[in-house]
Structure formats: structure tokens, C-alpha cells
C-alpha positions as a Python dict, from the first residue, in 0.01 Angstrom:
ca = {
    (1, 'M'): (0, 0, 0),
    (2, 'R'): (86, 269, -158),
    (3, 'P'): (-288, 434, -222),
    (4, 'Q'): (-339, 414, 202),
    (5, 'L'): (45, 619, 313),
    (6, 'S'): (-96, 891, 327),
    (7, 'G'): (-352, 835, 558),
    (8, 'M'): (-106, 630, 718),
    (9, 'Y'): (147, 930, 742),
    (10, 'R'): (-180, 1144, 897),
    (11, 'L'): (-202, 915, 1169),
    (12, 'A'): (119, 878, 1292),
    (13, 'Y'): (137, 1255, 1248),
    (14, 'H'): (-145, 1297, 1511),
    (15, 'L'): (-35, 1032, 1720),
    (16, 'T'): (369, 1187, 1761),
    (17, 'G'): (280, 1546, 1657),
    (18, 'S'): (648, 1547, 1461),
    (19, 'R'): (701, 1546, 1053),
    (20, 'D'): (1045, 1329, 1121),
    (21, 'D'): (870, 1074, 1384),
    (22, 'A'): (561, 996, 1164),
    (23, 'E'): (773, 906, 862),
    (24, 'D'): (974, 731, 1069),
    (25, 'L'): (689, 538, 1183),
    (26, 'V'): (514, 523, 886),
    (27, 'Q'): (832, 339, 712),
    (28, 'E'): (865, 96, 1036),
    (29, 'V'): (553, -37, 927),
    (30, 'C'): (577, -82, 578),
    (31, 'T'): (939, -213, 665),
    (32, 'R'): (790, -456, 861),
    (33, 'L'): (485, -569, 630),
    (34, 'Y'): (691, -550, 303),
    (35, 'P'): (781, -959, 365),
    (36, 'R'): (367, -1031, 405),
    (37, 'L'): (300, -872, 100),
    (38, 'E'): (103, -1192, 20),
    (39, 'E'): (-55, -1179, 321),
    (40, 'L'): (-151, -821, 309),
    (41, 'E'): (-342, -832, -47),
    (42, 'K'): (-643, -1105, 137),
    (43, 'I'): (-714, -849, 296),
    (44, 'E'): (-1015, -635, 196),
    (45, 'V'): (-1043, -366, 336),
    (46, 'L'): (-699, -230, 442),
    (47, 'G'): (-717, 129, 577),
    (48, 'P'): (-830, -2, 896),
    (49, 'W'): (-603, -245, 917),
    (50, 'L'): (-284, -44, 816),
    (51, 'A'): (-428, 216, 1119),
    (52, 'R'): (-493, -5, 1415),
    (53, 'V'): (-115, -84, 1269),
    (54, 'V'): (-5, 152, 1351),
    (55, 'Y'): (-79, 262, 1636),
    (56, 'N'): (23, -92, 1740),
    (57, 'Q'): (393, -25, 1604),
    (58, 'F'): (355, 328, 1836),
    (59, 'V'): (217, 227, 2112),
    (60, 'D'): (502, -19, 2095),
    (61, 'Q'): (748, 232, 2077),
    (62, 'R'): (640, 395, 2341),
    (63, 'R'): (671, 152, 2545),
    (64, 'R'): (1018, 123, 2431),
    (65, 'R'): (1114, 499, 2441),
    (66, 'D'): (969, 492, 2846),
    (67, 'N'): (1136, 190, 2917),
    (68, 'S'): (1480, 202, 2824),
    (69, 'P'): (1750, 305, 3061),
    (70, 'V'): (1901, 584, 2765),
    (71, 'E'): (1738, 915, 2841),
    (72, 'C'): (1804, 1252, 2620),
    (73, 'V'): (1835, 1542, 2855),
    (74, 'G'): (1817, 1890, 2744),
    (75, 'E'): (1644, 1801, 2428),
    (76, 'L'): (1348, 2099, 2340),
    (77, 'P'): (1012, 1944, 2223),
    (78, 'E'): (1032, 1960, 1856),
    (79, 'Q'): (768, 2236, 1744),
    (80, 'A'): (892, 2406, 2108),
    (81, 'S'): (1200, 2550, 1915),
    (82, 'E'): (1010, 2666, 1559),
    (83, 'L'): (747, 2824, 1716),
    (84, 'P'): (714, 3226, 1626),
    (85, 'G'): (714, 3448, 1899),
    (86, 'P'): (353, 3523, 2054),
    (87, 'E'): (284, 3856, 1866),
    (88, 'E'): (378, 3711, 1517),
    (89, 'L'): (125, 3441, 1514),
    (90, 'T'): (-214, 3492, 1337),
    (91, 'D'): (-521, 3340, 1607),
    (92, 'S'): (-542, 3096, 1362),
    (93, 'Q'): (-271, 2969, 1464),
    (94, 'L'): (-260, 2994, 1791),
    (95, 'Q'): (-629, 2751, 1805),
    (96, 'Q'): (-472, 2535, 1587),
    (97, 'E'): (-134, 2474, 1843),
    (98, 'H'): (-366, 2477, 2200),
    (99, 'I'): (-575, 2168, 1995),
    (100, 'L'): (-291, 2045, 1917),
    (101, 'Q'): (-123, 2065, 2290),
    (102, 'A'): (-468, 1978, 2374),
    (103, 'L'): (-517, 1670, 2183),
    (104, 'F'): (-78, 1569, 2326),
    (105, 'R'): (-211, 1567, 2587),
    (106, 'L'): (-500, 1287, 2614),
    (107, 'S'): (-381, 917, 2686),
    (108, 'D'): (-256, 757, 2368),
    (109, 'E'): (-625, 595, 2354),
    (110, 'H'): (-810, 881, 2331),
    (111, 'R'): (-579, 1068, 2121),
    (112, 'A'): (-601, 776, 1806),
    (113, 'L'): (-908, 716, 1888),
    (114, 'I'): (-1081, 1074, 1848),
    (115, 'A'): (-804, 1067, 1532),
    (116, 'W'): (-962, 752, 1394),
    (117, 'H'): (-1308, 856, 1429),
    (118, 'D'): (-1267, 1249, 1378),
    (119, 'I'): (-1044, 1368, 1212),
    (120, 'E'): (-936, 1021, 958),
    (121, 'G'): (-1359, 1013, 945),
    (122, 'Y'): (-1367, 599, 1038),
    (123, 'T'): (-1742, 512, 1110),
    (124, 'L'): (-1793, 314, 1448),
    (125, 'E'): (-1880, 27, 1255),
    (126, 'E'): (-1530, -5, 1080),
    (127, 'L'): (-1383, 80, 1477),
    (128, 'A'): (-1552, -146, 1598),
    (129, 'G'): (-1517, -408, 1386),
    (130, 'R'): (-1141, -366, 1434),
    (131, 'E'): (-1091, -350, 1807),
    (132, 'G'): (-1350, -629, 1882),
    (133, 'L'): (-1562, -392, 2086),
    (134, 'A'): (-1950, -303, 2090),
    (135, 'I'): (-2026, 12, 1917),
    (136, 'G'): (-2168, 150, 2258),
    (137, 'T'): (-1866, 56, 2428),
    (138, 'L'): (-1683, 278, 2132),
    (139, 'K'): (-1934, 558, 2172),
    (140, 'S'): (-1871, 560, 2572),
    (141, 'R'): (-1492, 621, 2466),
    (142, 'L'): (-1536, 849, 2207),
    (143, 'H'): (-1740, 1052, 2468),
    (144, 'R'): (-1509, 1068, 2747),
    (145, 'A'): (-1211, 1135, 2471),
    (146, 'R'): (-1380, 1443, 2360),
    (147, 'A'): (-1508, 1560, 2703),
    (148, 'H'): (-1175, 1526, 2798),
    (149, 'L'): (-1004, 1721, 2487),
    (150, 'R'): (-1264, 2064, 2573),
    (151, 'K'): (-1159, 2037, 2915),
    (152, 'L'): (-798, 2057, 2801),
    (153, 'L'): (-915, 2262, 2540),
    (154, 'G'): (-1066, 2560, 2844),
    (155, 'E'): (-729, 2505, 3040),
    (156, 'P'): (-473, 2840, 2971),
    (157, 'F'): (-259, 2764, 2652),
    (158, 'S'): (110, 2797, 2675),
    (159, 'P'): (263, 2805, 2288),
    (160, 'A'): (649, 2734, 2438),
    (161, 'I'): (571, 2397, 2645),
    (162, 'R'): (429, 2134, 2489),
    (163, 'V'): (310, 1914, 2823),
    (164, 'R'): (227, 1464, 2792),
    (165, 'E'): (45, 1352, 3005),
    (166, 'T'): (8, 918, 2987),
    (167, 'G'): (-314, 971, 3211),
    (168, 'D'): (-705, 997, 3156),
}
């Protein structure tokens, strides 16, 4: 699994938007898979399989958090407090934050698909095999995800606030 850790972390970061949460997510996946190392050795292409496990764990954690009766009040998103003032940001930093803000407003499914395909470089064939879907279905989902992202990128940018949507 060691060669796959950096890819797992990148995907976890793109899903969570936080270094700490990404590290926790990868650690949780590794902890759960450690007793099953013999099974992992039998998997031919480990990268896509592990990416799916990271995504599934992310969704499980999100569901547990959303359904939890305990709610933290008064916490600001991590990056909102770390951002310098607008006068200190360069154009590339503003653009990167705008893209991240739009990415995190996508549904989990759309964000994961864009992260797997466009950021991590998985082919549609790899994703289709892992998801058990037809390539045409994945193409249409990827098209909708990109279209929604383009729409979100056309909206005004607010570097101080990160908004998350759950729907399409």
C-alpha cells in the first residue's frame, strides 16, 4: 500500500478540503485495511480499488457527521481563518481558491468523479470497471459535473467563506 499513499492522500484532500481531515481519512482507511493485507495482495490494480475505499470511507464519515445529534457551534471553516486579506493575495491564489470553492460546492459524487478523472488521471475505462457502470453513463455524469463546475465558477468569488452544497 505504501506506493499508493500519496494518491490516497491527494484524493482525500480533494474530497475533504483539509490537510488534517485528509490525513485522518487515509489513516482510517489504512487502519481498517491492515488486518486484510493478504486480501490486498490478490488485487491486480490496487490504485483504483483503494481510491474507491477512500471515497466510501469519506461518504460514511460524512453521513455519520450529518446524522450526528452533536453539532459544533461557532467553528469557522479551516481555510477561512488562514486566508490572507484580498490585498495580499496574488491573482493565481485567488483563482485557485475560487476553483476550490466551486469544487466543494459540487455534490460528493460529482466532486469525486472530477477528482478521480480530471485530477488523479483515472481513465473512464478504469472508473467504469470499478463502478460497474457503462462508459457512456460515466461520460454523461462527468459532463454534468463539469457543466455544474463551470456554472459555479461563473458566480462571484468570496474568499472568506466556503459554502458547501449537498445537492446537484
